[in-house]
C-alpha positions in Angstrom: 0.0 0.0 0.0 1.4 3.4 -1.0 2.1 5.7 1.9 3.3 9.2 1.2 5.4 11.3 3.6 6.2 15.0 3.2 9.2 16.2 5.2 9.4 20.0 5.5 12.9 21.0 6.4 15.8 18.7 5.4 17.7 19.4 8.6 19.8 16.8 10.4 16.9 15.7 12.5 14.5 15.7 9.5 16.9 13.5 7.6 17.0 11.0 10.5 13.2 10.8 10.5 13.1 10.2 6.8 15.9 7.6 6.9 14.1 5.7 9.7 10.8 5.6 8.0 12.4 4.5 4.7 14.6 1.9 6.3 11.7 0.4 8.1 9.7 0.0 4.9 6.8 1.9 6.5 6.5 4.5 3.8 7.0 4.1 0.1 7.0 7.6 -1.2 8.8 10.7 0.1 8.9 14.4 -0.8 11.1 17.0 0.7 10.3 20.7 1.0 13.2 23.1 1.8 14.1 26.7 0.9 17.8 26.0 1.1 19.2 25.2 -2.4 22.0 23.1 -1.0 19.6 20.9 1.0 17.4 20.5 -2.1 20.5 19.3 -4.0 21.4 17.0 -1.2 17.9 15.5 -1.3 18.4 14.8 -5.0 21.7 13.1 -4.3 19.9 11.0 -1.7 17.4 10.0 -4.3 14.5 11.8 -2.8 12.0 14.1 -4.7 12.4 17.7 -3.5 10.4 20.8 -3.9 12.3 24.1 -3.4 10.5 26.9 -1.6 9.2 28.1 1.8 7.4 25.5 3.8 4.5 27.9 4.6 3.6 28.8 1.0 0.4 27.1 -0.3 1.7 26.6 -3.8 4.9 24.9 -2.6 3.0 22.7 -0.2 0.5 21.8 -2.9 3.3 20.9 -5.3 4.7 18.6 -2.7 1.4 16.8 -2.3 0.8 17.8 1.3 -3.0 17.8 0.7 -3.0 14.1 0.0 -0.1 12.9 2.2 -0.5 10.3 5.0 2.2 11.8 7.2 3.8 15.2 7.4 6.9 16.0 9.4 7.8 19.6 10.1 11.5 19.7 10.9 12.5 23.3 10.3 15.1 24.8 12.7 13.1 27.9 13.7 10.2 27.4 16.2 8.2 30.4 15.0 8.3 29.0 11.5 7.4 25.6 12.7 4.2 27.0 14.3 3.2 28.8 11.1 3.9 25.8 8.9 2.0 23.4 11.2 -1.1 25.6 11.0 -1.0 25.9 7.2 -0.4 22.2 6.7 -3.3 21.3 8.9 -5.5 23.6 6.9 -4.6 21.7 3.8 -4.9 18.2 5.2 -7.3 17.3 8.0 -6.5 13.6 7.9 -2.7 13.4 7.9 -0.6 12.7 10.9 1.5 15.7 11.6 4.7 15.5 13.6 6.4 18.8 14.5 10.0 19.1 15.9 10.7 22.2 18.1 13.3 23.4 20.5 11.2 25.0 23.2 9.2 22.9 25.6 6.8 25.9 26.1 5.4 25.5 22.6 4.0 22.0 22.8 0.4 22.9 23.7 0.2 25.7 21.2 1.5 23.5 18.3 -0.9 20.7 19.3 -3.7 23.3 19.2 -2.6 24.4 15.7 -2.9 20.8 14.5 0.2 18.7 15.3 -0.5 15.1 16.4 3.0 14.6 17.8 5.3 17.4 19.1 9.0 16.4 19.6 11.1 18.7 21.7 14.7 18.8 20.6 16.3 20.9 23.3 18.7 18.1 24.2 19.8 15.1 22.0 19.0 12.5 24.6 15.5 13.8 25.3 14.8 14.1 21.6 15.9 10.6 20.9 13.6 9.2 23.5 10.7 11.2 22.0 11.6 10.0 18.5 9.4 7.0 19.4 6.4 9.4 19.0 7.1 9.7 15.3 6.9 6.1 14.5 5.2 4.5 17.5 2.3 3.2 15.4 4.5 1.9 12.7 7.6 0.6 14.5 6.5 -0.6 18.0 9.4 -3.1 18.2 12.2 -0.5 17.9 14.2 1.0 20.7 16.3 4.1 20.3 19.7 5.2 21.7 22.0 8.1 21.1 25.7 7.2 20.8 28.9 9.2 20.5 31.6 7.9 18.3 35.0 9.3 17.3 35.5 10.8 13.9 37.2 8.3 11.6 40.5 9.2 9.9 38.9 9.3 6.5 36.2 11.6 7.8 38.6 14.3 9.0 38.2 17.4 6.8 34.8 16.4 5.4 31.3 17.7 6.3 29.3 15.8 8.9 26.6 15.7 6.3 28.8 13.2 4.4 28.9 10.8 7.3 25.4 9.3 7.1 21.8 10.2 7.8 22.1 9.0 11.4 24.4 11.9 12.3 22.7 14.5 14.5 25.4 16.7 15.9 29.1 16.9 16.8 30.8 17.4 20.1 33.7 19.8 19.9 35.6 21.2 22.9 32.9 19.8 25.1 30.0 21.6 23.3 27.3 19.9 21.2 26.7 21.6 17.8 23.8 20.5 15.5 25.3 19.7 12.1 23.2 22.2 10.2 24.9 25.0 12.2 27.4 26.8 9.9 29.8 26.8 12.9 30.5 23.1 12.3 32.6 23.5 9.2 34.9 20.6 8.5 35.3 17.8 10.9 38.4 17.7 13.1 40.3 14.6 14.4 39.3 15.3 18.0 35.6 15.8 17.2 33.0 13.2 18.2 29.8 12.5 16.2 26.5 12.2 17.9 24.5 9.5 16.1 21.0 8.1 16.5 20.9 4.3 16.6 17.9 2.0 16.5 17.4 -1.7 16.7 14.8 -4.4 17.4 14.0 -4.8 21.1 15.9 -7.7 22.5 18.8 -7.6 20.1 
């Protein structure tokens, strides 16, 4: 059965959501919406259909098929924009399951009021990983999630963390965690650590 997912915001966390749904075989069709040309290009490299444009514009959302999608994930990095997009998306599709990722815990009730079925707070990686279950709890009840840190491999030094796999969420540098979409990340250093999301069947 065809199941269409629209991911608005091809951020690090958004990429993990898409990768997880795809790997689990619980969706067969994906469309990305992003206003950043580089992320649109990256989506194409990853073999995913992408629509370039602002995630709150009706024409962009319509082109992406939001009005007929089964599941919509709002994964933009700005909370105010996430509020706006969630409201617009719900107005276009009353039946879809909407999952919205935010940074502030204070926004959960408001975003739910605007139409989100699941609100995932991403203030800290560990908390966000635990809440990741909310995205796929209906489809993947037998998975458990963990957040791991691993050292940067020798062949990864000097490259972008975006090139190290869809499971990479952030880096730890000088004791500070930096989301990989932050321009401050730059090229990976030999003493960096990668923060990755890992999943596996319960009992493995």
